[in-house]
C-alpha angles and dihedrals in degrees: 000000000000119000120247089243090056092049091050091050091050094048092050087054091050092048090054088052092049094049086054093049091046087067087062092055104045136240096318092064091045089056090050092051096044091049095059117113095023119120118252116231113252113260127216091214122096111266115241112215121216114195112207118194117199143143099226119168107258093215102054110005111034094057091056094045094044098034102039119007101045095041089051091051093046092048089056093042107040093174093061129073118195117207109202105207108188111196136177112277092228108076098013093108095054091041090056091050092047094047090049092050090050091052099247108092123160115258093251142345137213095234129196106248089240092061100058098083092050093048090047091052090052089059094233099117134086111245099241095188088066090059121101093232096052099085095062091046091051092053092053098046129091108253095233098057090039091055092061089070094056119111125166094336097315136086121238102181142012130243115264105173139343136205144162137198128256132184116271115201130191109237095205093050092049093046092051090053092043090239135141121217110278119265097184137042090244089054091050091054094047094045092050090059095044092050095052105103112171093188090062094040086244123151120196095221138024118208111180101207147343096258125110093255089065101029100040095074090052097050105033092066087056089060095257124142132198095205142351119284094266093052094236103112136037102175110096091025111049089041098037122123093257091056093044091053094045095048093044087058091055093045090051090048093051095046092049095046100252087117114048135223094286095082098060092033124187132120112352096011116144116221120225093245090054097040100042099070091043093056098253092115124037093193138014142154120247143149135255094275088072091068091062091047092054092044091057090047091050090238111147103153098106142087133205131220133169117269101283110255124237133169088310094049126239102327114183121152132262109232135171142108137267131211113241124188121211112246091230098033115160116239092020095177091054091046092054090049089056092046090054091049091052087057092051122108090246094057097036094052093041088060089045085062086056092056101269127125122229119247091210123086091207089072099036097103092047094051092062088053090051094045115015090184087073093072094088090047090051088052091050092051089067089071103020117124133224121235112240108299100217138116087244094059097104091055093042092051092047091051092053095042095047093049090048089055089055091048091052091050091051094241095122133016119253091250092049093046095049093047090053091046092050092052092049090045090053089057091048092052090056093061 
């Protein structure tokens, strides 16, 4: 747990960043920044409570949301109280479905983009495209993040933030091996082997899990696909020769120590973000939040490049979150006010300072001024790929991830595992 002194230091740094970004936004944002920390006069009106579920990172994101964004909103809306309920990512989707079925959902949730079609199919979300404010939001949003809210011709959420992963490389490790950062997929594979030095406890590559978010950027460049383009069929794609070859490379790497303990996970595993600055991983893929983590840790010995392209191009993954509103949310008018505030330039660029990327093109130029490190991520987003946008994605992803765990453990061959995963994924896509 971080000390209070450390938290105060971090928030002072964030406030300096926000005062700088406020100059980009005009006097309204300056008023919002300067008003933080002042007591709001008591109101005689009944307070409307808005419950906001999310899985924000407590190191870089929660302090900004709790310490800056929400106080600014509440100071402008004294009759509304926002309850920021930060929950573990794992289980939040099912908890939202269960709470909605029981009749006591939260007001809104920061949803993984992959969850929106499933939640829409459950009938628990407000149809945002039927709201009078939706058209203006749609015009301002990037098409990619916006598309993740589409289900059967309607939209059931709005984009909140977007991101992607790029390749982080350790400058000292590369210099010691007389290497330059990889520019091709083939170079990435070769460098990962060269940079694996067991005597130093150094792995060439960190891969943080067996799910598609982590594995996709390492198989798409090889020309592999998880499904067809319309996300209706996995057989013939997830088990195709290109996927077999790409996954076999990863399995071989993990079993030979090129990939470290992060891929299998479990007790004692070291994540890429933890092991990279300490020299345990020479390369790994991560998102823009990592730059803030390293800044706070005073680690500057790294570079960033786009995911090295191969036969399938540069194939990193589109990430991000959408805001979904419970269909039967209490205090709906107050909830929508908060949703609109989270779309505002003040909120969007405040969260850019926390390492996120705006989902709105109207703020894209300003975000690079706030956080210049985002420029390589913005370049990567031009070729980044969405995970299958379908209500069956969670089951599809689990099928792939679980079978990959069995492959890594040597319990099934790669061909057998991918065939089983493809069959299970086909069933998930029919949901």
